[in-house]
C-alpha positions as CSV (number, residue, x, y, z in Angstrom):
1,X,-3.0,11.0,-0.4
2,X,-5.8,12.1,1.9
3,X,-8.2,9.2,1.2
4,X,-5.5,6.5,1.1
5,X,-5.8,3.7,3.6
6,X,-2.9,3.6,6.0
7,X,-0.3,1.4,4.5
8,X,1.8,-0.7,6.9
9,X,5.4,-0.9,6.2
10,X,8.2,-3.3,6.7
11,X,10.2,-2.4,9.8
12,X,13.4,-0.5,9.5
13,X,16.5,-2.6,10.3
14,X,19.8,-1.1,11.4
15,X,22.9,-2.8,10.1
16,X,26.4,-2.3,11.3
17,X,29.0,-1.8,8.6
18,X,32.0,-3.8,9.9
19,X,34.7,-1.9,11.9
20,X,33.4,1.6,11.1
21,X,30.4,1.1,13.4
22,X,28.2,3.3,11.2
23,X,24.5,2.2,11.2
24,X,22.5,2.2,8.0
25,X,18.7,2.2,8.0
26,X,16.9,0.3,5.4
27,X,14.3,2.4,3.7
28,X,10.6,1.6,4.4
29,X,8.6,0.1,1.6
30,X,4.9,0.7,1.8
31,X,2.7,-2.1,0.7
32,X,-0.7,-3.8,1.2
33,X,0.8,-7.2,1.9
34,X,-0.3,-7.6,5.5
35,X,-3.9,-6.5,4.6
36,X,-4.1,-8.9,1.7
37,X,-2.8,-11.7,3.9
38,X,-5.4,-10.8,6.7
39,X,-8.3,-10.9,4.2
40,X,-7.0,-14.2,2.7
41,X,-7.0,-15.7,6.2
42,X,-10.5,-14.5,6.9
43,X,-11.8,-16.0,3.7
44,X,-9.6,-19.1,3.5
45,X,-7.9,-19.8,6.8
46,X,-6.0,-22.8,5.6
47,X,-4.7,-21.3,2.4
48,X,-1.3,-19.7,1.9
49,X,0.1,-17.5,-0.9
50,X,3.4,-17.4,-2.7
51,X,5.4,-14.2,-2.4
52,X,5.3,-13.7,-6.2
53,X,1.5,-13.9,-6.1
54,X,1.5,-11.5,-3.2
55,X,3.5,-9.1,-5.3
56,X,0.9,-9.3,-8.0
57,X,-1.9,-8.7,-5.5
58,X,0.0,-5.7,-4.1
59,X,0.4,-4.3,-7.7
60,X,-3.3,-4.9,-8.3
61,X,-4.4,-3.0,-5.2
62,X,-2.1,-0.1,-6.0
63,X,-3.4,0.0,-9.6
64,X,-7.0,0.0,-8.6
65,X,-6.3,2.7,-6.0
66,X,-4.6,4.9,-8.6
67,X,-7.5,4.5,-11.0
68,X,-10.2,5.4,-8.4
69,X,-8.1,8.3,-7.2
70,X,-7.6,9.6,-10.8
71,X,-11.3,9.3,-11.7
72,X,-12.5,10.9,-8.4
73,X,-10.0,13.7,-9.0
74,X,-11.4,14.2,-12.5
75,X,-15.0,14.3,-11.2
76,X,-14.1,16.9,-8.5
77,X,-12.4,19.0,-11.2
78,X,-15.4,18.8,-13.5
79,X,-17.7,20.0,-10.7
80,X,-15.3,22.7,-9.7
81,X,-14.7,21.2,-6.3
82,X,-11.4,21.3,-4.5
83,X,-12.1,18.4,-2.2
84,X,-12.6,14.8,-3.0
85,X,-15.5,13.4,-1.0
86,X,-17.2,9.9,-0.8
87,X,-19.5,11.1,-3.6
88,X,-16.7,11.4,-6.0
89,X,-15.3,8.0,-4.9
């Protein structure tokens, strides 16, 4: 995704598996959680958010992003363009 905002991920954690000593990395999960939280704090500094509500907000942002990307892709295709610009967005 060229136009995608940079998604911050949860940090990878190395875990030791008992006596074997093998380390296993947890896979990174991209999300908009920290950005939603930062905006919430700008708008309502004294308000918190439940993790379930944050999950809903993350799904919402992903859904809107997919819709905008799909529509701008269609517009670029209609106009025989190979690049999505701010005009299509």
